[in-house]
C-alpha atoms as a printed R data frame, in Angstrom:
    type eleno elety resid chain resno       x       y       z
1   ATOM     1    CA   MET     A     1  68.875  76.819 125.243
2   ATOM     2    CA   GLU     A     2  71.414  75.469 122.806
3   ATOM     3    CA   LEU     A     3  71.826  75.900 119.165
4   ATOM     4    CA   ARG     A     4  71.478  72.217 118.694
5   ATOM     5    CA   GLN     A     5  67.972  72.566 120.233
6   ATOM     6    CA   LEU     A     6  67.041  75.267 117.779
7   ATOM     7    CA   ARG     A     7  68.202  73.069 114.868
8   ATOM     8    CA   TYR     A     8  66.001  70.202 116.130
9   ATOM     9    CA   PHE     A     9  63.049  72.575 116.570
10  ATOM    10    CA   VAL     A    10  63.439  74.040 113.102
11  ATOM    11    CA   ALA     A    11  63.643  70.612 111.405
12  ATOM    12    CA   VAL     A    12  60.419  69.434 113.058
13  ATOM    13    CA   ALA     A    13  58.742  72.786 112.138
14  ATOM    14    CA   GLN     A    14  59.834  72.436 108.478
15  ATOM    15    CA   GLU     A    15  58.824  68.763 108.174
16  ATOM    16    CA   LEU     A    16  55.799  68.799 110.563
17  ATOM    17    CA   HIS     A    17  56.773  65.205 111.212
18  ATOM    18    CA   PHE     A    18  58.913  63.859 113.967
19  ATOM    19    CA   GLY     A    19  59.977  60.802 112.162
20  ATOM    20    CA   LYS     A    20  61.097  62.645 108.979
21  ATOM    21    CA   ALA     A    21  62.811  65.357 111.082
22  ATOM    22    CA   ALA     A    22  64.657  62.577 113.115
23  ATOM    23    CA   GLU     A    23  65.893  60.907 109.928
24  ATOM    24    CA   ARG     A    24  67.077  64.187 108.490
25  ATOM    25    CA   LEU     A    25  68.870  64.962 111.680
26  ATOM    26    CA   GLN     A    26  70.243  61.493 111.902
27  ATOM    27    CA   ILE     A    27  68.960  60.925 115.365
28  ATOM    28    CA   THR     A    28  66.355  58.601 116.837
29  ATOM    29    CA   GLN     A    29  62.705  59.848 117.001
30  ATOM    30    CA   PRO     A    30  62.439  59.426 120.831
31  ATOM    31    CA   ALA     A    31  65.582  61.469 121.276
32  ATOM    32    CA   LEU     A    32  64.218  64.274 119.141
33  ATOM    33    CA   SER     A    33  60.804  64.154 120.914
34  ATOM    34    CA   LYS     A    34  62.693  64.471 124.248
35  ATOM    35    CA   GLN     A    35  64.717  67.474 123.071
36  ATOM    36    CA   ILE     A    36  61.580  69.293 121.917
37  ATOM    37    CA   ARG     A    37  59.939  68.670 125.283
38  ATOM    38    CA   VAL     A    38  62.989  69.977 127.065
39  ATOM    39    CA   LEU     A    39  62.873  73.100 124.833
40  ATOM    40    CA   GLU     A    40  59.220  73.679 125.545
41  ATOM    41    CA   THR     A    41  59.866  73.367 129.164
42  ATOM    42    CA   GLU     A    42  62.669  75.789 129.253
43  ATOM    43    CA   LEU     A    43  60.621  78.350 127.248
44  ATOM    44    CA   GLU     A    44  57.550  77.564 129.255
45  ATOM    45    CA   ILE     A    45  55.474  77.530 126.077
46  ATOM    46    CA   GLN     A    46  53.965  74.858 123.806
47  ATOM    47    CA   LEU     A    47  55.447  75.014 120.393
48  ATOM    48    CA   PHE     A    48  53.629  72.109 118.631
49  ATOM    49    CA   ILE     A    49  50.101  70.753 118.726
50  ATOM    50    CA   ARG     A    50  50.532  66.944 118.386
51  ATOM    51    CA   THR     A    51  47.915  64.365 117.514
52  ATOM    52    CA   LYS     A    52  48.318  60.734 116.469
53  ATOM    53    CA   ARG     A    53  48.315  61.786 112.832
54  ATOM    54    CA   THR     A    54  49.467  65.372 112.591
55  ATOM    55    CA   VAL     A    55  51.981  67.898 114.029
56  ATOM    56    CA   ASN     A    56  51.282  71.565 113.762
57  ATOM    57    CA   LEU     A    57  52.937  74.674 115.096
58  ATOM    58    CA   THR     A    58  51.015  76.720 117.765
59  ATOM    59    CA   LYS     A    59  50.851  80.515 117.194
60  ATOM    60    CA   ALA     A    60  53.749  80.909 119.619
61  ATOM    61    CA   GLY     A    61  55.572  78.193 117.715
62  ATOM    62    CA   GLU     A    62  55.105  80.049 114.375
63  ATOM    63    CA   VAL     A    63  56.590  83.283 115.918
64  ATOM    64    CA   PHE     A    64  59.422  81.349 117.481
65  ATOM    65    CA   PHE     A    65  60.067  79.341 114.108
66  ATOM    66    CA   ALA     A    66  60.686  82.594 112.202
67  ATOM    67    CA   GLN     A    67  63.051  83.911 114.847
68  ATOM    68    CA   ALA     A    68  64.870  80.630 115.308
69  ATOM    69    CA   GLN     A    69  65.637  80.558 111.510
70  ATOM    70    CA   GLN     A    70  67.119  83.974 111.798
71  ATOM    71    CA   LEU     A    71  69.189  83.107 114.771
72  ATOM    72    CA   LEU     A    72  70.556  79.939 113.134
73  ATOM    73    CA   GLN     A    73  71.427  81.928 109.946
74  ATOM    74    CA   GLN     A    74  73.165  84.550 112.054
75  ATOM    75    CA   ALA     A    75  75.130  81.983 113.920
76  ATOM    76    CA   GLU     A    76  76.278  80.345 110.621
77  ATOM    77    CA   GLU     A    77  77.282  83.751 109.366
78  ATOM    78    CA   ALA     A    78  79.157  84.415 112.529
79  ATOM    79    CA   ILE     A    79  81.044  81.142 112.214
80  ATOM    80    CA   GLN     A    80  81.905  81.766 108.532
81  ATOM    81    CA   LEU     A    81  83.040  85.304 109.194
82  ATOM    82    CA   ALA     A    82  85.187  84.043 112.107
83  ATOM    83    CA   LYS     A    83  86.802  81.461 109.801
84  ATOM    84    CA   ARG     A    84  87.440  83.952 107.095
85  ATOM    85    CA   THR     A    85  88.931  86.431 109.554
86  ATOM    86    CA   ALA     A    86  91.283  83.765 110.882
87  ATOM    87    CA   SER     A    87  92.382  83.134 107.376
88  ATOM    88    CA   GLY     A    88  92.976  86.802 106.585
89  ATOM    89    CA   GLU     A    89  90.107  87.130 104.095
90  ATOM    90    CA   VAL     A    90  88.235  89.786 105.954
91  ATOM    91    CA   GLY     A    91  89.246  92.434 108.435
92  ATOM    92    CA   ARG     A    92  90.965  95.860 108.518
93  ATOM    93    CA   LEU     A    93  94.583  96.856 107.699
94  ATOM    94    CA   ASN     A    94  96.020 100.204 108.626
95  ATOM    95    CA   ILE     A    95  99.010 101.049 106.526
96  ATOM    96    CA   GLY     A    96 101.474 103.977 106.795
97  ATOM    97    CA   PHE     A    97 103.507 104.992 103.835
98  ATOM    98    CA   THR     A    98 105.957 107.735 102.741
99  ATOM    99    CA   ALA     A    99 105.220 109.888  99.677
100 ATOM   100    CA   THR     A   100 108.189 108.136  97.912
101 ATOM   101    CA   ALA     A   101 106.610 104.730  98.434
102 ATOM   102    CA   THR     A   102 103.837 105.782  96.032
103 ATOM   103    CA   TYR     A   103 106.408 105.913  93.191
104 ATOM   104    CA   THR     A   104 107.778 102.388  93.786
105 ATOM   105    CA   VAL     A   105 105.951  99.013  94.469
106 ATOM   106    CA   LEU     A   106 103.255 100.243  96.828
107 ATOM   107    CA   PRO     A   107 100.425 100.937  94.365
108 ATOM   108    CA   GLU     A   108 100.853  97.539  92.713
109 ATOM   109    CA   LEU     A   109 101.011  95.850  96.207
110 ATOM   110    CA   ILE     A   110  97.746  97.576  97.200
111 ATOM   111    CA   ARG     A   111  96.042  96.813  93.861
112 ATOM   112    CA   LYS     A   112  96.928  93.095  94.062
113 ATOM   113    CA   PHE     A   113  95.967  92.703  97.745
114 ATOM   114    CA   ARG     A   114  92.526  94.429  97.294
115 ATOM   115    CA   SER     A   115  91.890  92.190  94.206
116 ATOM   116    CA   ARG     A   116  92.774  89.038  96.208
117 ATOM   117    CA   TYR     A   117  91.033  90.164  99.385
118 ATOM   118    CA   PRO     A   118  88.144  92.558  98.468
119 ATOM   119    CA   GLN     A   119  86.497  92.241 101.927
120 ATOM   120    CA   VAL     A   120  89.551  93.540 103.777
121 ATOM   121    CA   GLU     A   121  89.327  97.243 104.469
122 ATOM   122    CA   VAL     A   122  92.632  98.924 103.767
123 ATOM   123    CA   GLU     A   123  93.203 102.275 105.423
124 ATOM   124    CA   MET     A   124  96.223 104.300 104.079
125 ATOM   125    CA   LEU     A   125  97.972 106.980 106.005
126 ATOM   126    CA   GLU     A   126 100.833 109.131 104.697
127 ATOM   127    CA   LEU     A   127 103.477 109.588 107.206
128 ATOM   128    CA   CYS     A   128 107.185 110.302 107.242
129 ATOM   129    CA   THR     A   129 109.435 107.566 108.479
130 ATOM   130    CA   GLU     A   130 109.822 108.815 111.962
131 ATOM   131    CA   ALA     A   131 106.097 109.139 112.488
132 ATOM   132    CA   GLN     A   132 105.511 105.691 111.192
133 ATOM   133    CA   VAL     A   133 107.845 104.166 113.702
134 ATOM   134    CA   ALA     A   134 105.935 106.037 116.537
135 ATOM   135    CA   THR     A   135 102.602 105.072 115.262
136 ATOM   136    CA   LEU     A   136 103.609 101.393 114.745
137 ATOM   137    CA   ASN     A   137 104.926 101.287 118.349
138 ATOM   138    CA   ARG     A   138 101.484 102.725 119.602
139 ATOM   139    CA   GLY     A   139  99.589 100.174 117.494
140 ATOM   140    CA   GLU     A   140  97.939 102.909 115.380
141 ATOM   141    CA   ILE     A   141  99.046 101.398 112.110
142 ATOM   142    CA   ASP     A   142  99.660  97.666 111.411
143 ATOM   143    CA   LEU     A   143 102.279  98.048 108.651
144 ATOM   144    CA   GLY     A   144 104.631 100.807 107.543
145 ATOM   145    CA   PHE     A   145 106.327 101.386 104.289
146 ATOM   146    CA   LEU     A   146 109.373 103.474 105.222
147 ATOM   147    CA   HIS     A   147 113.038 104.201 104.840
148 ATOM   148    CA   PRO     A   148 115.691 102.595 107.060
149 ATOM   149    CA   PRO     A   149 117.774 102.837 109.072
150 ATOM   150    CA   ILE     A   150 115.353 103.308 111.890
151 ATOM   151    CA   ASP     A   151 115.123 102.396 115.590
152 ATOM   152    CA   SER     A   152 113.826  98.873 115.039
153 ATOM   153    CA   ARG     A   153 113.344  97.841 118.676
154 ATOM   154    CA   GLY     A   154 110.191  95.860 118.893
155 ATOM   155    CA   LEU     A   155 109.713  95.914 115.038
156 ATOM   156    CA   GLU     A   156 110.364  93.466 112.186
157 ATOM   157    CA   ILE     A   157 111.910  94.940 109.048
158 ATOM   158    CA   TYR     A   158 111.680  93.539 105.542
159 ATOM   159    CA   PRO     A   159 113.863  95.280 102.993
160 ATOM   160    CA   ILE     A   160 112.228  95.873  99.616
161 ATOM   161    CA   LEU     A   161 114.567  97.887  97.423
162 ATOM   162    CA   SER     A   162 117.502 100.317  97.399
163 ATOM   163    CA   GLU     A   163 117.493 103.160  95.006
164 ATOM   164    CA   ASP     A   164 120.245 105.751  94.143
165 ATOM   165    CA   PHE     A   165 119.710 109.443  94.528
166 ATOM   166    CA   ILE     A   166 120.479 111.538  91.531
167 ATOM   167    CA   LEU     A   167 121.163 115.226  91.024
168 ATOM   168    CA   VAL     A   168 118.582 117.474  89.471
169 ATOM   169    CA   LEU     A   169 119.904 120.488  87.583
170 ATOM   170    CA   PRO     A   170 118.083 123.343  85.829
171 ATOM   171    CA   PRO     A   171 118.588 123.802  82.003
172 ATOM   172    CA   GLN     A   172 121.895 125.668  81.040
173 ATOM   173    CA   HIS     A   173 123.460 124.729  84.461
174 ATOM   174    CA   HIS     A   174 127.307 124.975  84.291
175 ATOM   175    CA   LEU     A   175 127.622 121.299  85.350
176 ATOM   176    CA   ILE     A   176 125.422 119.567  82.851
177 ATOM   177    CA   ASP     A   177 128.191 119.049  80.364
178 ATOM   178    CA   LYS     A   178 130.452 117.533  82.924
179 ATOM   179    CA   GLN     A   179 130.754 113.744  82.258
180 ATOM   180    CA   SER     A   180 131.161 112.753  85.872
181 ATOM   181    CA   LEU     A   181 130.098 114.477  89.013
182 ATOM   182    CA   SER     A   182 131.225 114.157  92.534
183 ATOM   183    CA   PHE     A   183 130.259 116.012  95.725
184 ATOM   184    CA   LYS     A   184 133.449 118.302  95.276
185 ATOM   185    CA   ASP     A   185 131.874 119.625  92.153
186 ATOM   186    CA   LEU     A   186 128.842 120.846  94.132
187 ATOM   187    CA   ALA     A   187 130.728 123.339  96.250
188 ATOM   188    CA   GLY     A   188 129.027 126.789  96.025
189 ATOM   189    CA   GLU     A   189 125.913 125.511  94.773
190 ATOM   190    CA   SER     A   190 122.402 126.446  96.427
191 ATOM   191    CA   PHE     A   191 120.522 123.314  97.656
192 ATOM   192    CA   LEU     A   192 116.942 122.481  98.049
193 ATOM   193    CA   ILE     A   193 116.606 119.524 100.447
194 ATOM   194    CA   HIS     A   194 114.019 117.913 102.606
195 ATOM   195    CA   PRO     A   195 113.572 118.893 106.339
196 ATOM   196    CA   ARG     A   196 115.700 116.910 108.728
197 ATOM   197    CA   GLN     A   197 112.607 115.713 110.629
198 ATOM   198    CA   GLU     A   198 111.355 114.014 107.454
199 ATOM   199    CA   GLY     A   199 114.526 111.905 107.175
200 ATOM   200    CA   PRO     A   200 117.326 112.353 109.755
201 ATOM   201    CA   PHE     A   201 119.562 109.765 108.218
202 ATOM   202    CA   LEU     A   202 119.566 111.079 104.737
203 ATOM   203    CA   TYR     A   203 119.731 114.676 105.976
204 ATOM   204    CA   ASP     A   204 122.836 113.949 108.039
205 ATOM   205    CA   ARG     A   205 124.345 111.845 105.336
206 ATOM   206    CA   PHE     A   206 124.031 114.777 102.906
207 ATOM   207    CA   LEU     A   207 125.800 117.251 105.271
208 ATOM   208    CA   LYS     A   208 128.520 114.720 106.054
209 ATOM   209    CA   LEU     A   209 129.351 114.170 102.329
210 ATOM   210    CA   CYS     A   210 129.441 117.994 101.729
211 ATOM   211    CA   ARG     A   211 131.866 118.400 104.625
212 ATOM   212    CA   GLN     A   212 134.039 115.480 103.432
213 ATOM   213    CA   ALA     A   213 134.159 117.201 100.040
214 ATOM   214    CA   GLY     A   214 135.497 120.301 101.877
215 ATOM   215    CA   PHE     A   215 132.556 122.692 101.944
216 ATOM   216    CA   GLN     A   216 129.509 123.667 104.073
217 ATOM   217    CA   PRO     A   217 126.376 123.361 101.942
218 ATOM   218    CA   GLN     A   218 124.279 126.480 101.211
219 ATOM   219    CA   ILE     A   219 120.724 125.266 101.865
220 ATOM   220    CA   VAL     A   220 118.398 127.909 100.434
221 ATOM   221    CA   LYS     A   221 115.078 126.073 101.329
222 ATOM   222    CA   GLU     A   222 113.922 122.848 102.976
223 ATOM   223    CA   VAL     A   223 110.919 121.291 101.250
224 ATOM   224    CA   THR     A   224 109.261 118.053 101.982
225 ATOM   225    CA   SER     A   225 107.803 117.236  98.510
226 ATOM   226    CA   HIS     A   226 110.038 115.911  95.830
227 ATOM   227    CA   GLN     A   227 107.760 117.422  93.211
228 ATOM   228    CA   THR     A   228 107.897 120.866  94.775
229 ATOM   229    CA   ARG     A   229 111.744 120.796  94.966
230 ATOM   230    CA   ILE     A   230 111.829 119.793  91.353
231 ATOM   231    CA   CYS     A   231 109.594 122.774  90.430
232 ATOM   232    CA   LEU     A   232 111.878 125.080  92.525
233 ATOM   233    CA   VAL     A   233 114.887 123.745  90.550
234 ATOM   234    CA   ALA     A   234 113.002 124.543  87.345
235 ATOM   235    CA   ALA     A   235 112.534 128.048  88.734
236 ATOM   236    CA   GLY     A   236 116.206 128.477  89.125
237 ATOM   237    CA   MET     A   237 116.242 128.530  92.862
238 ATOM   238    CA   GLY     A   238 118.858 125.871  93.290
239 ATOM   239    CA   ILE     A   239 119.615 122.174  92.834
240 ATOM   240    CA   THR     A   240 118.349 119.050  94.495
241 ATOM   241    CA   PHE     A   241 118.516 115.359  94.822
242 ATOM   242    CA   ILE     A   242 115.671 112.804  94.121
243 ATOM   243    CA   PRO     A   243 115.425 109.062  94.041
244 ATOM   244    CA   ALA     A   244 116.313 107.961  90.512
245 ATOM   245    CA   GLY     A   245 112.876 106.349  89.824
246 ATOM   246    CA   LEU     A   246 111.188 109.827  90.065
247 ATOM   247    CA   GLN     A   247 112.848 111.202  86.950
248 ATOM   248    CA   THR     A   248 110.361 109.318  84.691
249 ATOM   249    CA   LEU     A   249 107.404 111.063  86.417
250 ATOM   250    CA   VAL     A   250 108.689 114.599  85.900
251 ATOM   251    CA   SER     A   251 107.734 116.729  82.802
252 ATOM   252    CA   GLN     A   252 110.011 119.724  83.278
253 ATOM   253    CA   ASP     A   253 112.958 120.130  80.932
254 ATOM   254    CA   LEU     A   254 115.446 119.406  83.691
255 ATOM   255    CA   ILE     A   255 118.755 117.605  83.690
256 ATOM   256    CA   TYR     A   256 119.367 114.422  85.786
257 ATOM   257    CA   LYS     A   257 122.882 113.427  86.657
258 ATOM   258    CA   PRO     A   258 124.224 110.565  88.712
259 ATOM   259    CA   ILE     A   259 126.826 111.082  91.380
260 ATOM   260    CA   GLU     A   260 130.091 109.136  91.414
261 ATOM   261    CA   ASN     A   261 129.919 105.938  93.401
262 ATOM   262    CA   SER     A   262 126.212 106.596  94.332
263 ATOM   263    CA   PRO     A   263 126.917 107.955  97.769
264 ATOM   264    CA   ILE     A   264 123.323 108.479  98.758
265 ATOM   265    CA   LYS     A   265 120.828 105.721  98.508
266 ATOM   266    CA   LEU     A   266 117.162 105.520  99.483
267 ATOM   267    CA   GLU     A   267 116.321 102.347 101.309
268 ATOM   268    CA   PHE     A   268 112.807 101.143 101.246
269 ATOM   269    CA   ALA     A   269 111.275  98.519 103.665
270 ATOM   270    CA   ALA     A   270 108.103  97.216 105.214
271 ATOM   271    CA   ALA     A   271 107.981  97.235 108.988
272 ATOM   272    CA   TRP     A   272 105.579  95.845 111.515
273 ATOM   273    CA   ARG     A   273 105.405  95.086 115.252
274 ATOM   274    CA   SER     A   274 107.173  91.919 116.369
275 ATOM   275    CA   LEU     A   275 104.966  89.004 117.562
276 ATOM   276    CA   VAL     A   276 101.929  90.486 115.893
277 ATOM   277    CA   THR     A   277  99.858  87.503 114.365
278 ATOM   278    CA   MET     A   278  96.981  89.292 112.680
279 ATOM   279    CA   PRO     A   279  95.943  86.935 109.771
280 ATOM   280    CA   VAL     A   280  95.216  89.813 107.425
281 ATOM   281    CA   LEU     A   281  98.644  91.279 108.086
282 ATOM   282    CA   GLN     A   282 100.298  87.932 107.456
283 ATOM   283    CA   GLU     A   283  98.523  87.512 104.131
284 ATOM   284    CA   PHE     A   284  99.738  91.028 103.080
285 ATOM   285    CA   LEU     A   285 103.244  90.191 104.114
286 ATOM   286    CA   ILE     A   286 103.231  87.080 102.035
287 ATOM   287    CA   LEU     A   287 102.289  89.210  99.079
288 ATOM   288    CA   VAL     A   288 105.100  91.624  99.863
289 ATOM   289    CA   GLN     A   289 107.603  88.823 100.006
290 ATOM   290    CA   SER     A   290 106.439  87.342  96.781
291 ATOM   291    CA   MET     A   291 107.096  90.623  95.000
């Protein structure tokens, strides 16, 4: 049994007239009559009671008519859903992101995408950069917002922005009146920094800059959250670095100072698996590139 046969049957059942149904279907009446007989033979039931003047459904035909209409509706919905999936209008997108990404363009990207494609299910998962690379390679997320440099084998990378790190000092710190700060000025300070596993490149870059300035940094605590580190600075436990964009989100009465020549930068990029052709992912990437 084919969908075409169901459409022929439904047309005759709705019109209760072979001539009108044939005209509606734009086929000849003999061809339509033949298809209905073939369908009845395949089903081994009589669907219509035919006389010279009337056509009526049998009891079995009435039941089949109701089910056939549902089947055709479901088939049409399946076709439309497949087309919309192919165009990226529906589906599911698993996105990884770092905490810092929530302070940059990510919220606006998600808002615009959800507004444009409300039937796409967006699943968000907060992960550090290293974890995102691993989950991307395992296919557990489709897209990552992370911080290069990374091992990009098998991945595509799209740079989004680069942001300077700035120094956060507590009130009354002896360096707040200094017009220009370099790493040499930080010798002897107590540092609050992120754990190395959360960002090996930035961690190693910080250590290298300290050594180049002639000192070994005194790291009093390693804390993942920028906000927590800022609170610890306010408590007088040490000093820290944060991306410059975060200073507008902090309410504590702290001092923010740039470092000469901006030696530490936070790179922000989108990453996805090479050769992946998910329509919904492609639509999201178009939006990323447009911003």
